[in-house]
C-alpha positions, 0 to 999 in steps of 0.5 A: 089452270086446266081449261076444266078448272077455268071453266069451273071458275068462270061458272062460279064467278058467273053465279056470284054475280046472278046471286047479286040480281035483285027482283027490280033488275030483271027487265034491265036492257044488257049493255050493247055489245054484250049480245048480238041482239037487245036482251034483257037481263032476264033473257040473258040468265035464262040463256045461260041456264039453257047453255049450262043444261046442254054442257054435259050432252055436248061433252058427251058428243051428243048434237041437237037432234039427239037432244031435241027440245028437252031444254027449251023450257029453261028459256021462259021458266020464271024460276031463273035463279034457281034454275041457274044454280042448279044447271051451273052445278050440274055443268061444273060436275060434267066438266069436272070429270071430263078428260078428252078435250080432243073429242069432237063436239057438235055445236050449233055453229059447227064441230069443234074439239072439246077444248075450243068448245070449253074456251068458247064457253069459259068466254061467255060466263066470265065476261058475261059476268063483268056485263051483268055486274056493271049492268046491276051496279056491283063491283066485280073483284076477281081473284088474281090467279083467275085474272091471270088464267084468263089473261093466258087462255084468251091472249093468243086467240084475241085477234081470232075472237075479234075477227069473229065479233066475239070482242071489240076492239081493245080499250086503251088503259093506263100502264099502271091500271089494275090487272082486272082492268086490263083483262076487260080493256083487252076484250073490249070492255070499259 
């Protein structure tokens, strides 16, 4: 699976979970470890919308100064699900047509090749789907080919991501645990 395909699958899986959020879930606190600071579910989804809105501009090589604050309204907008769906589709379209994985992107935390940028946001989306599903009490059942692609993508960078504080220590699970359980245990989710 290419990075572009993995990004789109991650965005699609997150959208499936967000679609299941009920009105009485929006003010739930996100689980500890899923965000750097205490965050409500509505804030987390708004931030994902904001993050998706940026994808085409980042892949075009634009930086914060060039884009400005045109997406800031998404951080406070009340049409949470509608906005997420709209910008999810826009981001997917931009990534689907993107080819130059070595192109330098300008992120708030430094400049990285597009392949690294996509890996960062794949992690953010795929593992956030787990966090939100657990928070709202729904079962998350990911397709096996997608799980294997995530394991292949993140196994080589586990130690790096842990050293940056992205992933907590691995959770021990039995050898006969499901592949999905092993994936989430690998990145410190239980």
